[in-house]
N, C-alpha and C positions, 0 to 999 in steps of 0.2 A: 446474554452472555454482551462483554462488552470488550472492544478491542481499541487500545492505544499504542501509537506507531509514535516516538520520537525520536529526534538525528540532532545533531549540531547542528547551527548555521540558521538559515532560508529555509522554510519547507518544500518549496521546491523541489528540492532530492528527493522527497516521500512521496510528493503527488505524482514526480514524475518515473519515480521509479529507478531512479540512477545511486541507489546507497543503499546499503543493507542495515534498516535501523532497528532500534532496541522496539521489541512488541511484549506488550502490557497484560495480561488473561484478566477480567475485573467479572466474576459473579453478582448478577446484578441484585438478584433477589436480598444476597445480606447487605448490600449498600443503606437499607430502609432504617432496619433492624439495630434499635438504639445501643450502642455499644460494641458494637458487632466486630469493631475494628480492633477492643481490645481483647476479645475472647478468639473470636476465631477470621483471618484477614480475608477480606473479599476477596483479595488479590491471590490467585491459584496460580500463576506461572507467571515467570519475569522473563525474557530473553536475550542476551547481550546480542546486539548487533553489531558487525563487523565496521560500521561508521569509517571507514577506510575519508572519505573526503567529504567536506560540506561548503555550501556558499553561504559567502559572505558581499556583504555592500564593496563597492569599489571605490579608492578614491583616487580624483586624478583619469583621464582621460576619457573615452564615450560612453565604455560599458559600464552601466552600474552597480552589478554584479562579479563577483568573477569565481573560482572555484577554487579551493587550496584543499591541500592534505591535514585531515586531524594529526596532535599530538598523538601519543602512545600512550599518556594518562587519560586522553578523549575517550578511546578508544576501547579501554579497557573498564573504563565509568558508565555504570548505568547514567542517562538524561536526566531521568525523574525518579524523586524520592517518593516514597511511600504513598506520602499526603498527597503531592502533586496527582499522582494516580488516581487516587480516591475522587478529589474536588475534581478531575478531568470527567471520571466513569459517572457521578453523580450528574452532573453538566449533559452529560449524553442523554443520560435518562430522563432528566427534565424537557431537552428537546425533541427525544421521540414521542414523549408524551403529551407534549404539546402540539405536535404535526399528526398523533398519531398515526406514525409509520414508523417504518427503521430510516435511520437519520445516515449520513456520513457528512462525519463532521472534520474541520478544521480549526487545527488552535496555536497560538504563540505565546512564547514565554517574553517577556520585557527582558534586553541581554543587560539593565540597566540595575532597576529596581526588582528583577525577580519576577514581579507581577503574571500570574496567566491569564489571558484571552482566548474567549473563545469568537473566530474571526469571520467563519461561515459554514452551511450546512445546508445539504441539500440532500432528494431523496437518494437510499441508500438500492443500487440497482443488479445488484451481485447477489449475496446472502440471501437476502430478501425472497430473491425468486426459488429457492428451494422448500422443498416441503419438510414437516418436522413426521408425516408418518412412511416416509419411503425414503430408505437409504439406498442406495446404490455404488456397489464396486466392481470397479474395472478391472483386467489381468491384461497387462500387455502379454501375448502368446510368443512374440518372436522376437528380437531385438536384431537392429546392424548398427552400419558404423553411425557414430554421434557426428552427423558435419556440425551442428550448434546447438548453442543450449542459452537460455534467458529465463526472464522470471517467468512462476507461472501466475495465470490469470482466473484458470479453473483447474478440475479436480475432474476430467474427463481425461478421455484420448478418442483424437482424432488423426485423419487423413487427408489427405489432398494435396492440389500441387502448389510450392511456394509462389509468394506474391509479396517481392520483398519494395518496400514502401520508402522510401530513404526520409522523406518528410511529410507536413499536411499538406503542402501545393500540390501533390503528387497523387493524393490519394482519389483522383477522378479515374488513376489509371489500375485500383482496384478492381480484382474481379470475384463476383460471387461466389461462395463459395471454396474460395482458396485459404491457406494459410497465411493470415499477417504476418511479414516478419519487419520489423522496424528496431529504430535502437531507442527507442523513446516513446510513452504515451501520455496523452496528458485526458482531459474530458474531451476535448474536439474530436478525437479517435471515440470516441462511443456509436456513433451510427455508423462508419464502418466494421466495427468490432462486431456490431448485429450481423452482419451481411457475413461475415468470415465462419470457416468452419473449425479455425482456432487460431487465438494468438499470440504471441510472444513479443514482447522488447528483447532485442538481441543484439549481440554485434556481430556477427558472420549470416551469409544466408546458407541457408540447406535447401536439399536437390530433393529431400523423402519426406519422409511420416514425422511429423513433428509431434512430441508424447510431452502431456500437459497434465 
């Protein structure tokens, strides 16, 4: 399965998890079948994200970018057409075949010409660690007061002491085995995530078990 995420504006918002993007699921085996798109579409699911804000280039001042609200039309519309989804999925398959391993890729669309580009590729380190021969189902037996919520990075349940880290500059203060709570993450946070019992980008500081 290939998963394509898309949002308006610069892609940093998707990388950092600060917005809810569109998501498209593509069944990779059908991509190689001649005429598959005409008979059975390889696109098996399309989820419309809220896409409430977008990052754009800033004109004037010292900041190179700024965050602005998206229009109602942008929020109601899918970012990508089906042909673009399939093109990106085929590129993803080609990149994975080249490196012979699951890959996490970033793409961009030219705002003037509409041309698609693959801008970065790196090894995927979350879904590829799962095994296809074992399926784990988690049940939460008790619930408590929700003190904070955030984007789920995994699909498990964990408990521990919350460690609120406001910025990457304070990562050295993280305690191994704690629950990492921060406003947003990027690839620089991966080492500390591996030391955490759970990780959650959030906007509030929990003081109890964090559910993922």
